[in-house]
N, CA, C and O of each residue as an XYZ file, in Angstrom:
940
protein
N     119.349    -39.206     47.688
C     119.231    -38.638     49.043
C     118.284    -37.470     49.080
O     117.511    -37.314     50.025
N     118.342    -36.629     48.029
C     117.465    -35.453     47.947
C     116.035    -35.857     47.868
O     115.144    -35.233     48.445
N     115.825    -36.982     47.092
C     114.487    -37.463     46.862
C     113.919    -38.064     48.191
O     112.730    -37.927     48.477
N     114.759    -38.703     48.956
C     114.320    -39.212     50.286
C     113.928    -38.111     51.216
O     112.941    -38.213     51.944
N     114.751    -36.989     51.191
C     114.386    -35.828     52.025
C     113.101    -35.266     51.656
O     112.318    -34.911     52.537
N     112.800    -35.149     50.333
C     111.574    -34.639     49.862
C     110.322    -35.411     50.393
O     109.310    -34.797     50.731
N     110.410    -36.697     50.453
C     109.328    -37.550     50.860
C     109.004    -37.281     52.377
O     107.844    -37.310     52.788
N     110.064    -37.022     53.174
C     109.809    -36.765     54.592
C     109.298    -35.273     54.791
O     108.641    -34.956     55.783
N     109.634    -34.398     53.808
C     109.041    -33.085     53.908
C     107.574    -33.093     53.584
O     106.771    -32.390     54.197
N     107.229    -33.935     52.569
C     105.834    -34.130     52.192
C     105.070    -34.651     53.337
O     103.954    -34.206     53.606
N     105.658    -35.616     54.042
C     104.964    -36.338     55.137
C     104.802    -35.274     56.255
O     103.723    -35.207     56.844
N     105.802    -34.455     56.570
C     105.578    -33.450     57.577
C     104.427    -32.506     57.238
O     103.617    -32.183     58.106
N     104.351    -32.082     56.035
C     103.326    -31.184     55.608
C     101.965    -31.858     55.669
O     100.972    -31.227     56.032
N     101.913    -33.198     55.297
C     100.726    -33.913     55.400
C     100.219    -34.141     56.800
O      99.015    -34.070     57.047
N     101.129    -34.417     57.728
C     100.810    -34.492     59.125
C     100.330    -33.158     59.762
O      99.490    -33.102     60.660
N     100.956    -32.085     59.198
C     100.595    -30.803     59.798
C      99.176    -30.360     59.491
O      98.549    -29.543     60.167
N      98.700    -31.022     58.330
C      97.256    -30.701     57.918
C      96.247    -31.542     58.691
O      95.039    -31.329     58.582
N      96.739    -32.481     59.460
C      95.780    -33.289     60.260
C      95.345    -32.545     61.570
O      95.745    -31.412     61.835
N      94.492    -33.271     62.373
C      93.888    -32.596     63.474
C      94.872    -32.014     64.486
O      94.659    -30.912     64.992
N      95.916    -32.725     64.777
C      96.862    -32.241     65.768
C      97.869    -31.267     65.224
O      98.177    -30.261     65.863
N      98.387    -31.555     64.044
C      99.395    -30.740     63.415
C     100.799    -31.277     63.713
O     101.013    -31.920     64.740
N     101.760    -31.011     62.808
C     103.136    -31.420     63.029
C     104.010    -30.329     62.335
O     104.543    -30.555     61.248
N     104.141    -29.167     62.975
C     104.746    -28.032     62.296
C     106.197    -28.224     61.977
O     106.904    -29.015     62.601
N     106.632    -27.458     60.959
C     108.103    -27.512     60.623
C     108.801    -26.560     61.649
O     108.196    -25.644     62.206
N     110.099    -26.842     61.851
C     110.944    -26.031     62.749
C     112.209    -25.591     61.988
O     112.598    -26.185     60.982
N     112.839    -24.509     62.524
C     114.060    -24.118     61.913
C     115.153    -25.128     61.956
O     115.960    -25.254     61.035
N     115.165    -25.837     63.030
C     116.252    -26.890     63.195
C     116.063    -28.153     62.342
O     116.987    -28.930     62.099
N     114.805    -28.307     61.905
C     114.529    -29.588     61.128
C     114.435    -30.793     61.882
O     114.471    -31.890     61.325
N     114.299    -30.640     63.282
C     114.161    -31.919     64.133
C     113.012    -32.777     63.781
O     113.064    -33.996     63.944
N     111.888    -32.124     63.260
C     110.771    -32.957     62.847
C     111.062    -33.924     61.751
O     110.477    -35.005     61.673
N     111.989    -33.521     60.890
C     112.378    -34.469     59.781
C     113.224    -35.554     60.374
O     113.097    -36.702     59.949
N     114.074    -35.275     61.323
C     114.868    -36.239     61.982
C     113.986    -37.351     62.632
O     114.234    -38.550     62.505
N     112.938    -36.850     63.337
C     112.006    -37.767     63.971
C     111.306    -38.711     62.979
O     111.168    -39.912     63.215
N     110.877    -38.118     61.869
C     110.234    -38.997     60.831
C     111.155    -39.986     60.196
O     110.731    -41.085     59.836
N     112.435    -39.620     60.043
C     113.440    -40.497     59.549
C     113.700    -41.638     60.496
O     113.983    -42.767     60.094
N     113.590    -41.296     61.830
C     113.757    -42.303     62.874
C     112.673    -43.284     62.911
O     112.902    -44.431     63.294
N     111.459    -42.896     62.523
C     110.260    -43.753     62.591
C     110.017    -44.516     61.284
O     109.698    -45.704     61.305
N     110.173    -43.811     60.123
C     109.758    -44.320     58.845
C     110.901    -44.438     57.933
O     111.820    -43.619     57.936
N     110.843    -45.560     57.070
C     111.761    -45.663     55.947
C     111.186    -44.748     54.862
O     110.010    -44.392     54.945
N     111.951    -44.360     53.868
C     111.384    -43.531     52.766
C     110.110    -44.148     52.122
O     109.142    -43.458     51.803
N     110.175    -45.491     51.954
C     108.995    -46.156     51.383
C     107.739    -46.024     52.263
O     106.635    -45.738     51.801
N     107.977    -46.242     53.505
C     106.847    -46.121     54.522
C     106.387    -44.710     54.674
O     105.203    -44.487     54.925
N     107.280    -43.714     54.533
C     106.918    -42.329     54.586
C     105.971    -41.943     53.446
O     105.024    -41.177     53.619
N     106.289    -42.543     52.207
C     105.410    -42.306     51.030
C     104.079    -42.846     51.268
O     103.085    -42.202     50.932
N     103.991    -44.046     51.856
C     102.644    -44.684     52.136
C     101.888    -43.849     53.194
O     100.686    -43.605     53.089
N     102.656    -43.425     54.219
C     101.986    -42.617     55.307
C     101.379    -41.322     54.776
O     100.404    -40.817     55.333
N     101.940    -40.798     53.726
C     101.385    -39.625     53.026
C      99.980    -39.826     52.495
O      99.239    -38.888     52.205
N      99.650    -41.144     52.382
C      98.382    -41.494     51.742
C      97.309    -41.892     52.812
O      96.194    -42.319     52.509
N      97.745    -41.712     54.061
C      96.872    -42.144     55.228
C      96.193    -40.851     55.750
O      96.685    -39.737     55.569
N      95.061    -41.064     56.393
C      94.350    -39.908     57.008
C      94.149    -40.285     58.485
O      94.569    -41.342     58.955
N      93.489    -39.368     59.177
C      93.186    -39.656     60.655
C      91.973    -40.510     60.822
O      91.578    -40.818     61.946
N      91.369    -40.902     59.730
C      90.090    -41.679     59.800
C      90.407    -43.200     59.522
O      91.378    -43.558     58.855
N      89.541    -44.018     60.070
C      89.670    -45.473     59.730
C      89.081    -45.642     58.312
O      87.987    -45.170     58.004
N      89.837    -46.316     57.500
C      89.431    -46.515     56.123
C      89.699    -47.929     55.613
O      90.684    -48.532     56.037
N      88.868    -48.495     54.718
C      89.160    -49.769     54.180
C      90.467    -49.778     53.448
O      90.905    -48.751     52.931
N      91.121    -50.975     53.395
C      92.358    -51.138     52.655
C      92.256    -50.613     51.212
O      93.144    -49.936     50.694
N      91.059    -50.987     50.569
C      90.882    -50.594     49.166
C      90.898    -49.096     48.922
O      91.328    -48.623     47.870
N      90.424    -48.367     49.908
C      90.401    -46.928     49.756
C      91.753    -46.322     49.890
O      92.090    -45.352     49.210
N      92.541    -46.900     50.780
C      93.910    -46.423     50.940
C      94.779    -46.807     49.612
O      95.639    -46.071     49.128
N      94.423    -48.024     49.132
C      95.202    -48.596     47.928
C      94.891    -47.665     46.752
O      95.741    -47.490     45.878
N      93.667    -47.047     46.703
C      93.309    -46.170     45.613
C      94.294    -44.908     45.632
O      94.628    -44.361     44.580
N      94.698    -44.519     46.765
C      95.586    -43.337     46.884
C      96.991    -43.756     46.796
O      97.815    -43.002     46.278
N      97.338    -44.956     47.285
C      98.793    -45.289     47.391
C      99.174    -46.401     46.384
O     100.262    -46.969     46.472
N      98.288    -46.698     45.446
C      98.542    -47.827     44.589
C      99.855    -47.624     43.724
O     100.503    -48.578     43.293
N     100.188    -46.306     43.510
C     101.443    -46.082     42.668
C     102.704    -46.427     43.421
O     103.783    -46.492     42.832
N     102.586    -46.647     44.695
C     103.747    -46.922     45.542
C     104.038    -48.383     45.783
O     105.132    -48.774     46.190
N     103.002    -49.184     45.511
C     103.128    -50.637     45.776
C     102.569    -51.463     44.596
O     101.802    -50.956     43.778
N     102.963    -52.712     44.532
C     102.516    -53.500     43.411
C     101.051    -54.031     43.473
O     100.393    -54.279     42.463
N     100.591    -54.186     44.770
C      99.263    -54.726     44.944
C      98.760    -54.349     46.303
O      99.485    -53.855     47.166
N      97.374    -54.626     46.469
C      96.767    -54.328     47.719
C      97.385    -55.108     48.860
O      97.515    -54.630     49.987
N      97.796    -56.449     48.485
C      98.412    -57.319     49.397
C      99.756    -56.750     49.987
O     100.053    -56.832     51.179
N     100.520    -56.175     49.034
C     101.808    -55.611     49.513
C     101.551    -54.408     50.340
O     102.300    -54.202     51.295
N     100.542    -53.556     50.074
C     100.215    -52.444     50.920
C      99.788    -52.913     52.232
O     100.141    -52.250     53.207
N      99.049    -54.005     52.410
C      98.622    -54.484     53.740
C      99.925    -54.931     54.487
O     100.069    -54.682     55.684
N     100.824    -55.566     53.789
C     102.029    -55.958     54.528
C     102.884    -54.763     54.980
O     103.506    -54.797     56.042
N     102.900    -53.745     54.180
C     103.611    -52.479     54.575
C     102.941    -51.857     55.721
O     103.637    -51.436     56.645
N     101.653    -51.754     55.761
C     100.979    -51.123     56.844
C     101.135    -51.931     58.142
O     101.266    -51.368     59.229
N     101.117    -53.272     57.998
C     101.339    -54.152     59.168
C     102.792    -53.871     59.717
O     103.039    -53.820     60.922
N     103.703    -53.698     58.751
C     105.101    -53.423     59.202
C     105.156    -52.146     59.997
O     105.822    -52.098     61.031
N     104.474    -51.106     59.548
C     104.446    -49.880     60.327
C     103.831    -50.084     61.697
O     104.332    -49.604     62.714
N     102.693    -50.837     61.684
C     102.047    -51.113     62.964
C     102.969    -51.814     63.896
O     102.963    -51.524     65.092
N     103.804    -52.771     63.382
C     104.651    -53.612     64.253
C     105.804    -52.743     64.784
O     106.597    -53.242     65.582
N     105.930    -51.518     64.397
C     106.956    -50.688     65.026
C     106.713    -50.344     66.473
O     107.585    -49.933     67.239
N     105.315    -50.572     66.808
C     104.976    -50.431     68.173
C     104.718    -49.011     68.647
O     105.042    -48.661     69.782
N     104.156    -48.222     67.808
C     103.761    -46.787     68.232
C     102.429    -46.900     69.062
O     101.514    -47.641     68.702
N     102.379    -46.197     70.084
C     101.164    -46.141     70.955
C     100.179    -45.074     70.464
O     100.516    -43.902     70.294
N      98.912    -45.554     70.239
C      97.890    -44.647     69.883
C      97.331    -43.909     71.139
O      96.838    -44.556     72.063
N      97.407    -42.638     71.164
C      96.918    -41.847     72.332
C      95.877    -40.825     71.799
O      96.252    -39.903     71.074
N      94.599    -40.973     72.143
C      93.635    -40.010     71.792
C      93.558    -38.902     72.800
O      94.111    -39.029     73.893
N      92.902    -37.836     72.479
C      92.622    -36.839     73.527
C      91.682    -37.466     74.542
O      90.937    -38.404     74.258
N      91.759    -36.878     75.786
C      91.116    -37.462     76.971
C      89.667    -37.051     76.925
O      89.196    -36.425     77.874
N      88.899    -37.379     75.832
C      87.550    -37.078     75.733
C      86.811    -38.163     74.877
O      87.433    -38.746     73.990
N      85.575    -38.427     75.112
C      84.868    -39.385     74.303
C      84.772    -38.973     72.818
O      84.818    -39.789     71.897
N      84.639    -37.669     72.663
C      84.665    -37.135     71.317
C      86.107    -36.666     71.024
O      86.444    -35.502     71.241
N      86.928    -37.570     70.541
C      88.323    -37.377     70.378
C      88.655    -36.211     69.416
O      88.146    -36.153     68.297
N      89.516    -35.291     69.880
C      89.919    -34.156     69.001
C      91.140    -34.563     68.193
O      91.416    -33.944     67.165
N      91.860    -35.548     68.604
C      93.030    -35.994     67.933
C      93.450    -37.382     68.385
O      93.006    -37.871     69.423
N      94.329    -38.023     67.579
C      94.856    -39.275     68.031
C      96.446    -39.231     67.600
O      96.815    -39.113     66.432
N      97.254    -39.336     68.642
C      98.713    -39.340     68.358
C      99.266    -40.776     68.245
O      98.776    -41.701     68.893
N     100.246    -40.920     67.444
C     101.026    -42.179     67.371
C     102.312    -41.886     68.087
O     103.100    -41.101     67.560
N     102.596    -42.438     69.229
C     103.674    -42.024     70.074
C     104.714    -43.157     70.385
O     104.374    -44.334     70.508
N     105.949    -42.735     70.499
C     107.065    -43.671     71.011
C     107.543    -43.148     72.323
O     107.487    -41.950     72.604
N     108.021    -44.076     73.132
C     108.516    -43.594     74.452
C     109.749    -42.694     74.479
O     110.002    -41.975     75.445
N     110.496    -42.760     73.399
C     111.688    -41.868     73.358
C     111.423    -40.444     72.989
O     112.260    -39.586     73.272
N     110.272    -40.127     72.353
C     109.962    -38.766     71.942
C     108.758    -38.145     72.620
O     108.730    -36.927     72.794
N     107.710    -38.966     73.032
C     106.517    -38.388     73.563
C     106.692    -37.927     74.987
O     107.183    -38.668     75.839
N     106.288    -36.694     75.243
C     106.393    -36.144     76.625
C     105.557    -36.903     77.643
O     106.002    -37.154     78.762
N     104.328    -37.272     77.243
C     103.430    -38.002     78.159
C     103.968    -39.333     78.487
O     103.965    -39.701     79.661
N     104.458    -40.132     77.491
C     105.011    -41.384     77.797
C     106.344    -41.282     78.569
O     106.697    -42.159     79.358
N     107.051    -40.204     78.317
C     108.304    -39.956     79.108
C     107.986    -39.767     80.614
O     108.628    -40.371     81.473
N     106.983    -38.916     80.907
C     106.600    -38.683     82.226
C     106.124    -40.011     82.830
O     106.413    -40.294     83.993
N     105.405    -40.819     82.062
C     104.856    -42.132     82.537
C     106.015    -43.021     83.018
O     105.911    -43.728     84.020
N     107.138    -42.953     82.251
C     108.366    -43.847     82.557
C     109.003    -43.357     83.840
O     109.637    -44.134     84.554
N     108.840    -42.043     84.151
C     109.609    -41.516     85.298
C     108.774    -41.696     86.601
O     109.373    -41.750     87.675
N     107.446    -41.788     86.554
C     106.684    -41.889     87.709
C     106.838    -43.284     88.366
O     106.947    -44.278     87.650
N     106.850    -43.380     89.795
C     106.915    -44.658     90.407
C     105.700    -45.505     90.204
O     105.807    -46.713     89.996
N     104.502    -44.871     90.263
C     103.258    -45.618     90.061
C     102.344    -44.783     89.089
O     101.406    -44.107     89.511
N     102.666    -44.873     87.813
C     101.973    -43.976     86.843
C     100.509    -44.216     86.690
O      99.782    -43.298     86.310
N     100.026    -45.426     86.971
C      98.673    -45.746     86.800
C      97.699    -44.995     87.836
O      96.473    -45.013     87.732
N      98.369    -44.373     88.786
C      97.617    -43.594     89.748
C      97.264    -42.199     89.032
O      96.454    -41.436     89.558
N      97.833    -41.919     87.936
C      97.660    -40.620     87.216
C      97.049    -40.860     85.837
O      96.610    -39.907     85.192
N      97.012    -42.019     85.402
C      96.421    -42.466     84.108
C      95.224    -43.305     84.306
O      95.027    -43.872     85.381
N      94.394    -43.406     83.275
C      93.264    -44.316     83.291
C      93.474    -45.342     82.135
O      93.715    -44.931     80.999
N      93.388    -46.644     82.408
C      93.509    -47.621     81.409
C      92.346    -48.704     81.673
O      92.148    -49.151     82.803
N      91.682    -49.048     80.686
C      90.571    -50.047     80.777
C      91.102    -51.453     80.444
O      90.346    -52.419     80.553
N      92.329    -51.594     80.057
C      92.920    -52.920     79.798
C      94.251    -53.049     80.358
O      94.867    -52.044     80.711
N      94.720    -54.166     80.461
C      96.139    -54.486     80.861
C      96.635    -55.706     80.092
O      95.834    -56.555     79.700
N      97.921    -55.801     79.876
C      98.499    -56.936     79.280
C      98.678    -58.083     80.315
O      99.047    -57.842     81.464
N      98.410    -59.320     79.877
C      98.541    -60.526     80.692
C      99.324    -61.592     79.967
O      99.050    -61.844     78.794
N     100.270    -62.218     80.594
C     101.182    -63.208     79.954
C     100.631    -64.592     80.371
O     100.176    -64.825     81.491
N     100.715    -65.490     79.360
C     100.407    -66.926     79.628
C     101.810    -67.522     79.893
O     102.589    -67.754     78.969
N     102.109    -67.769     81.235
C     103.412    -68.265     81.541
C     103.697    -69.710     81.052
O     104.838    -70.172     81.017
N     102.620    -70.373     80.690
C     102.740    -71.789     80.235
C     103.294    -71.884     78.762
O     103.893    -72.887     78.374
N     103.067    -70.811     77.981
C     103.574    -70.816     76.626
C     104.641    -69.708     76.388
O     105.276    -69.693     75.333
N     104.829    -68.841     77.300
C     105.847    -67.764     77.094
C     107.198    -68.369     77.179
O     107.479    -69.136     78.100
N     108.100    -68.030     76.190
C     109.354    -68.538     76.145
C     110.481    -67.568     76.671
O     111.677    -67.853     76.612
N     109.989    -66.411     77.183
C     111.011    -65.422     77.705
C     111.935    -64.883     76.754
O     113.090    -64.606     77.079
N     111.438    -64.703     75.465
C     112.341    -64.189     74.431
C     112.620    -62.692     74.599
O     113.616    -62.196     74.072
N     111.780    -61.975     75.309
C     112.011    -60.561     75.515
C     111.484    -59.660     74.477
O     111.692    -58.450     74.573
N     110.785    -60.177     73.445
C     110.231    -59.278     72.365
C     109.291    -58.231     72.848
O     109.286    -57.105     72.351
N     108.464    -58.605     73.851
C     107.479    -57.689     74.460
C     108.210    -56.589     75.293
O     107.769    -55.440     75.341
N     109.311    -56.969     75.932
C     110.119    -55.952     76.699
C     110.643    -54.919     75.760
O     110.610    -53.733     76.088
N     111.125    -55.302     74.609
C     111.618    -54.343     73.648
C     110.586    -53.528     73.049
O     110.846    -52.385     72.672
N     109.380    -54.057     72.927
C     108.287    -53.372     72.254
C     107.601    -52.314     73.244
O     107.134    -51.253     72.829
N     107.583    -52.676     74.508
C     106.809    -51.876     75.478
C     107.402    -50.450     75.566
O     108.611    -50.306     75.743
N     106.585    -49.421     75.446
C     107.039    -48.041     75.444
C     107.038    -47.413     76.798
O     107.459    -46.267     76.960
N     106.572    -48.145     77.774
C     106.471    -47.524     79.142
C     107.185    -48.427     80.195
O     106.953    -48.286     81.396
N     108.048    -49.346     79.722
C     108.818    -50.201     80.677
C     107.952    -50.919     81.652
O     108.295    -50.996     82.832
N     106.794    -51.472     81.196
C     105.860    -52.223     82.031
C     106.133    -53.735     81.998
O     105.540    -54.459     82.798
N     106.971    -54.228     81.141
C     107.205    -55.647     81.032
C     108.665    -55.980     81.260
O     109.539    -55.211     80.858
N     108.941    -57.067     81.873
C     110.309    -57.482     82.228
C     110.413    -59.002     82.124
O     109.437    -59.740     82.251
N     111.660    -59.425     81.886
C     112.023    -60.833     81.924
C     113.176    -60.960     82.896
O     114.261    -60.447     82.618
N     112.987    -61.615     84.012
C     113.947    -61.711     85.035
C     115.200    -62.419     84.612
O     116.304    -61.998     84.957
N     115.043    -63.511     83.853
C     116.227    -64.319     83.359
C     115.847    -64.932     82.053
O     114.678    -65.101     81.706
N     116.921    -65.263     81.330
C     116.644    -65.867     80.006
C     115.769    -67.113     80.118
O     115.984    -67.972     80.973
N     114.752    -67.188     79.209
C     113.802    -68.290     79.091
C     112.818    -68.245     80.267
O     112.010    -69.168     80.376
N     112.825    -67.299     81.104
C     111.833    -67.152     82.146
C     110.619    -66.361     81.547
O     110.765    -65.476     80.704
N     109.405    -66.756     82.053
C     108.188    -65.976     81.479
C     108.257    -64.503     81.783
O     108.749    -64.098     82.836
N     107.768    -63.705     80.869
C     107.680    -62.317     81.046
C     106.679    -61.906     82.173
O     105.703    -62.606     82.443
N     106.949    -60.806     82.780
C     106.089    -60.315     83.948
C     105.609    -58.905     83.562
O     106.400    -58.080     83.105
N     104.333    -58.644     83.748
C     103.761    -57.305     83.507
C     103.492    -56.608     84.781
O     102.810    -57.137     85.659
N     104.041    -55.365     84.910
C     103.800    -54.556     86.102
C     102.489    -53.805     85.919
O     102.356    -52.884     85.112
N     101.526    -54.262     86.726
C     100.168    -53.655     86.548
C     100.087    -52.201     87.021
O      99.114    -51.501     86.739
N     101.132    -51.752     87.752
C     101.241    -50.361     88.118
C     101.718    -49.440     86.944
O     101.666    -48.213     87.025
N     102.171    -50.092     85.884
C     102.794    -49.313     84.812
C     102.093    -49.608     83.470
O     102.137    -48.730     82.608
N     101.454    -50.757     83.217
C     100.856    -51.091     81.978
C      99.686    -50.278     81.684
O      98.787    -50.139     82.514
N      99.661    -49.705     80.468
C      98.594    -48.783     80.036
C      97.630    -49.470     79.088
O      96.676    -48.856     78.610
N      97.865    -50.688     78.828
C      96.933    -51.531     77.987
C      96.839    -51.106     76.561
O      95.800    -51.255     75.919
N      97.939    -50.569     76.057
C      97.933    -50.054     74.677
C      97.924    -51.236     73.658
O      97.365    -51.123     72.567
N      98.551    -52.351     74.045
C      98.377    -53.519     73.167
C      99.560    -53.658     72.141
O      99.545    -54.619     71.372
N     100.556    -52.767     72.096
C     101.656    -52.905     71.196
C     102.558    -54.076     71.325
O     103.264    -54.460     70.394
N     102.522    -54.648     72.519
C     103.290    -55.908     72.881
C     102.654    -57.162     72.219
O     103.342    -58.140     71.928
N     101.302    -57.097     71.988
C     100.597    -58.310     71.598
C     101.111    -58.851     70.221
O     101.467    -60.027     70.145
N     101.159    -58.030     69.137
C     101.604    -58.596     67.853
C     103.059    -58.953     67.844
O     103.506    -59.684     66.960
N     103.838    -58.446     68.827
C     105.283    -58.752     68.820
C     105.635    -60.117     69.324
O     106.742    -60.587     69.064
N     104.721    -60.806     70.058
C     104.970    -62.050     70.636
C     104.936    -63.150     69.588
O     103.936    -63.269     68.880
N     106.013    -63.986     69.451
C     106.069    -64.992     68.487
C     105.246    -66.223     68.903
O     104.928    -67.063     68.061
N     104.906    -66.332     70.174
C     104.100    -67.516     70.626
C     102.708    -67.142     71.045
O     101.986    -67.926     71.660
N     102.341    -65.911     70.696
C     100.946    -65.464     71.097
C     100.665    -65.605     72.572
O      99.526    -65.901     72.933
N     101.620    -65.413     73.436
C     101.509    -65.630     74.921
C     101.085    -64.387     75.679
O     100.913    -64.452     76.897
N     100.909    -63.252     75.006
C     100.556    -62.045     75.735
C      99.311    -61.425     75.001
O      99.274    -61.228     73.787
N      98.354    -61.159     75.832
C      97.043    -60.602     75.290
C      96.545    -59.533     76.221
O      97.033    -59.407     77.344
N      95.553    -58.739     75.762
C      94.959    -57.763     76.528
C      93.762    -58.272     77.343
O      93.002    -59.093     76.829
N      93.569    -57.843     78.532
C      92.473    -58.260     79.414
C      91.783    -56.958     79.814
O      92.417    -55.964     80.168
N      90.458    -57.012     79.740
C      89.727    -55.854     80.130
C      89.473    -55.865     81.580
O      89.084    -56.885     82.149
N      89.701    -54.667     82.237
C      89.459    -54.547     83.612
C      87.933    -54.636     84.005
O      87.094    -54.247     83.193
N      87.576    -55.110     85.163
C      86.133    -55.253     85.527
C      85.338    -53.946     85.457
O      84.200    -53.896     84.990
N      86.005    -52.884     85.951
C      85.269    -51.629     86.020
C      85.746    -50.669     84.837
O      86.911    -50.278     84.766
N      84.855    -50.351     84.002
C      85.271    -49.501     82.839
C      85.075    -48.050     83.172
O      84.032    -47.652     83.691
N      86.166    -47.193     82.846
C      86.139    -45.871     83.095
C      85.973    -45.142     81.722
O      86.742    -45.360     80.785
N      84.917    -44.256     81.654
C      84.636    -43.547     80.378
C      85.130    -42.137     80.557
O      84.943    -41.517     81.604
N      85.772    -41.637     79.502
C      86.232    -40.243     79.603
C      85.102    -39.268     79.402
O      84.049    -39.622     78.871
N      85.320    -38.038     79.827
C      84.254    -36.917     79.674
C      83.982    -36.783     78.179
O      84.839    -37.069     77.343
N      82.741    -36.330     77.861
C      82.285    -36.228     76.499
C      83.107    -35.172     75.692
O      83.515    -35.446     74.563
N      83.334    -34.030     76.246
C      83.983    -32.891     75.513
C      85.115    -32.393     76.333
O      85.303    -32.749     77.496
N      85.902    -31.509     75.644
C      87.049    -30.913     76.340
C      86.551    -29.887     77.421
O      87.233    -29.658     78.419
N      85.381    -29.294     77.201
C      84.820    -28.419     78.292
C      84.566    -29.250     79.493
O      84.890    -28.831     80.604
N      83.994    -30.424     79.328
C      83.639    -31.314     80.441
C      84.935    -31.712     81.165
O      85.005    -31.738     82.393
N      85.935    -32.012     80.371
C      87.251    -32.373     80.942
C      87.843    -31.185     81.795
O      88.382    -31.422     82.876
N      87.746    -30.024     81.345
C      88.241    -28.854     82.025
C      87.489    -28.662     83.376
O      88.070    -28.337     84.412
N      86.116    -28.895     83.279
C      85.363    -28.754     84.521
C      85.824    -29.767     85.562
O      85.903    -29.408     86.737
N      86.123    -30.968     85.214
C      86.649    -32.036     86.115
C      87.970    -31.607     86.636
O      88.240    -31.761     87.827
N      88.816    -31.069     85.785
C      90.200    -30.691     86.191
C      90.106    -29.542     87.235
O      90.805    -29.526     88.248
N      89.207    -28.594     86.926
C      89.100    -27.468     87.859
C      88.500    -27.859     89.211
O      88.847    -27.313     90.259
N      87.568    -28.848     89.139
C      87.007    -29.326     90.482
C      88.009    -30.091     91.274
O      87.927    -30.134     92.501
N      88.973    -30.707     90.600
C      89.976    -31.492     91.423
C      91.287    -30.703     91.493
O      92.300    -31.292     91.871
N      91.334    -29.443     91.162
C      92.583    -28.691     91.338
C      93.081    -28.685     92.676
O      92.321    -28.448     93.615
N      94.431    -28.952     92.861
C      94.953    -29.079     94.183
C      95.540    -27.697     94.636
O      96.054    -26.890     93.861
N      95.403    -27.531     95.947
C      96.001    -26.368     96.569
C      97.392    -26.635     96.964
O      97.902    -27.715     96.666
N      98.096    -25.667     97.662
C      99.535    -25.865     97.946
C      99.692    -27.041     98.844
O     100.563    -27.857     98.543
N      98.938    -27.246     99.946
C      99.102    -28.325    100.905
C      98.960    -29.659    100.182
O      99.768    -30.567    100.378
N      97.919    -29.775     99.336
C      97.702    -31.010     98.582
C      98.825    -31.338     97.633
O      99.121    -32.516     97.430
N      99.504    -30.283     97.005
C     100.588    -30.472     96.146
C     101.809    -30.983     96.888
O     102.580    -31.786     96.362
N     101.987    -30.486     98.176
C     103.081    -30.896     98.981
C     102.881    -32.396     99.419
O     103.846    -33.160     99.452
N     101.656    -32.789     99.743
C     101.424    -34.132    100.135
C     101.642    -35.125     98.929
O     102.135    -36.242     99.082
N     101.236    -34.624     97.732
C     101.539    -35.454     96.515
C     102.914    -35.623     96.291
O     103.348    -36.717     95.930
N     103.757    -34.502     96.494
C     105.244    -34.588     96.304
C     105.810    -35.541     97.284
O     106.703    -36.311     96.929
N     105.335    -35.542     98.536
C     105.782    -36.542     99.540
C     105.546    -37.932     99.139
O     106.410    -38.804     99.236
N     104.268    -38.141     98.652
C     103.860    -39.484     98.243
C     104.787    -40.024     97.100
O     105.210    -41.180     97.104
N     105.067    -39.129     96.145
C     105.934    -39.508     95.043
C     107.302    -39.942     95.527
O     107.891    -40.880     94.991
N     107.811    -39.251     96.549
C     109.135    -39.611     97.072
C     109.084    -40.956     97.747
O     109.949    -41.798     97.508
N     108.043    -41.191     98.626
C     107.924    -42.388     99.318
C     107.752    -43.635     98.314
O     108.380    -44.684     98.458
N     106.828    -43.396     97.281
C     106.592    -44.461     96.306
C     107.899    -44.741     95.526
O     108.201    -45.894     95.221
N     108.634    -43.730     95.220
C     109.890    -43.912     94.489
C     110.804    -44.779     95.289
O     111.391    -45.701     94.722
N     110.980    -44.539     96.648
C     111.847    -45.334     97.437
C     111.367    -46.813     97.581
O     112.141    -47.769     97.538
N     110.090    -46.906     97.747
C     109.506    -48.255     97.979
C     109.585    -49.099     96.775
O     109.837    -50.298     96.887
N     109.375    -48.522     95.581
C     109.366    -49.280     94.311
C     110.787    -49.370     93.743
O     111.011    -50.197     92.859
N     111.728    -48.595     94.183
C     113.042    -48.595     93.624
C     113.157    -47.889     92.364
O     114.209    -47.881     91.724
N     111.997    -47.235     91.954
C     111.982    -46.488     90.656
C     112.287    -45.042     90.980
O     111.417    -44.279     91.400
N     113.574    -44.676     90.769
C     114.066    -43.359     91.232
C     114.263    -42.348     90.102
O     115.043    -41.409     90.260
N     113.582    -42.514     88.971
C     113.785    -41.618     87.847
C     113.455    -40.187     88.169
O     114.045    -39.276     87.588
N     112.524    -39.958     89.085
C     112.133    -38.545     89.367
C     113.365    -37.729     89.992
O     113.446    -36.503     89.914
N     114.249    -38.488     90.578
C     115.410    -37.815     91.308
C     116.474    -37.395     90.326
O     117.457    -36.772     90.727
N     116.322    -37.708     89.067
C     117.372    -37.307     88.097
C     117.184    -35.848     87.695
O     118.085    -35.260     87.097
N     116.058    -35.262     88.002
C     115.823    -33.895     87.617
C     116.299    -32.912     88.622
O     116.161    -31.706     88.420
């Protein structure tokens, strides 16, 4: 048990040295989050990863003492990927960080789940599409989706994607046993600003006054009633 705790502490320190950081807390909640996401073996492998894309052989050079072969390492990494964490970069072309997020812990994805029409506040260049001819309605994509964008109305009925909610992250795709769900690129591509300074300029130019904020609040209420998505009213 003590050895397991040590590997999570090593992972926390490793993550804290990355671009975004993952600081320790007095309560130790960060260790609880890591235990929720990773097994001890996966945590050890994650300690050997970096924020950069790297060939499997490069990672195996660092993590080879944890697995028997490069093939086993590939299987472990695929297993981590299949947990369905959403990759979220900073909102700039020159990304300052990339987060791996789950809907139960991430503030941004949590807000997304509460909004009646979240795609009015997010930009996504892709969306998930279901092939109803091959979909068996197993619900694997529903369980995988971190933003509640996929539903199955009845057992064995094809899954349905809510285009108002889907962020095109793709975590549902590898979960489908019949390969019935794939990402489709939207006709008009939206490119993020180049730098954080450019992003801040855009935010300042679009900053809303009091009246505009009141109008937005009214629209959120109307959209919540029309869509039946009433999560905002729980606050």
